[in-house]
N, C-alpha and C positions, 0 to 999 in steps of 0.2 A: 823311610820317607814318611812325611805327614800326608794326610789326605789331600791337603791343598797342593803340596809338591807333586803328588801323583796326578792330580787334575791338570796341573800346568804341563807336566810331561806328556800326558795324553793329548792335550790341546796342541802342543808343539808337534807331536807326531802327525796329527790330523792336518795341521796347517802345512807341514812339509809335504804331505800327500797332495794337497790341493795345489802346491807349487811344483809338483812333479820332481821333487828333490829327493831322489832315491838314495843318494849318498847320505843326505841329512837324516832320512828315516833310519837308514842302516846304522848310523852312529848312535841312535837312541836305544838299540837293542843289544842284549848281551851276546857274548861270543857263542854261547850254546842255546840261543833262542829257539823255542819250539813254536813253529808256525803251523797252525791248523787251518788248512785251506778249505773253504766251503765245498762240501761234497767231494773232497779230495783227500790226499794223504797228508800226514804230518811230515813237515820238513824240519830238520834240525840244523842250526848253525847260521851265523851271520852271512856267510857267502851264499848259501842256498836262498836265504831271505832276499838278498840283493838281486840275485839272478832272477827270482820270481818277479820282483817289482819291475825290472827292466824288460823281461819277456812279456809280462802282461801289458806294459805300456805300448807294445807293438800292435795290440789288438783293441785296446779300450782307451778312450780318452774320457776320464771321469773327474768329477768334482763332488765333494761331500758337503751337503748343506743340512739345515735344520738339526744341527748338532746339539745333543744333550749328553754331557759327560757326568758319570756317577762314580763314586769311589766308596769303598768301605772305610770304616773309622781308622783302621790300621794303616791305610795307604798301600797295602800290599796288593790289592786288587782294584780294578776299575773297569768301566764299560762305557761305551759310547753308542747311542742310537743315532743313526744318520739317515739322510736320504741321499742315495747315490744317483746322480744325474750324469748320464754319459752318452757317448756315441761309440758305436761298434764299427771300428774303422778298418779292420782287416780280419779275415776269417781265422779264428782260433781252431786248433786241432780238435776234432770231434764236435764242433759246434756248427750251427747254421751258417750259411753264407753271409758275409758282411757286405753291406752297401751303405755305410755311413748312417745306420739306423740310430735313432735316439731312444733312450730308455730312462726310466726313473723307478727306483725301488727302494724300499726300506731295508736297512741292514743293521745288525748288531755286531759290535767288535768288542771282544773281551780281552782284558789284559791282566797279566800277573807281573809283578815287579820284584826284583831282587837286587840288592846292593846298588840302587839308584838307576838301574837299567831295566828295560822291558825284557822279561824272561819268557813270556808266552804271549802270542797273539792268536786269537781264535775268531774267525769271521763267519757270520751266518747271514744268508739272504735266501729269498725264494727263487731258486733256479728255474722252476717251471714258469713263474711269472716273467722272468727275464727272457726266456725262450719265446713265450707268447708275444712279448713286445717286439723282439727283433724279427720274428717271423710274420709280423703284421696281424696277429690274431687278437 
């Protein structure tokens, strides 16, 4: 893929996230996608990726804004810097109690592509900042 095709694929992925289109996002990843969850384990596979998206949507209602997409010249790797604006709508396991708290934080999402599909998604954000926001601190 060219750098421009990679940029378009990442834009499509992020737009589908904002539309809560979990099936559409899943269609953009490879069968053996590696999904590195912020401060969590790596999950492998399209089914695990889809399960994660659906599960997370039970706890968080999020939109990505202030999006900046970057790619390398080869089109094999890309990244997006975003602002996650969300509401914490149900208590997630091991997290503070939810009561529809709002939050906003910067995040980085890193992508690797292979054969026209996303083969790796790695997400980073400041978990301590998120916890402070939802705990009212």
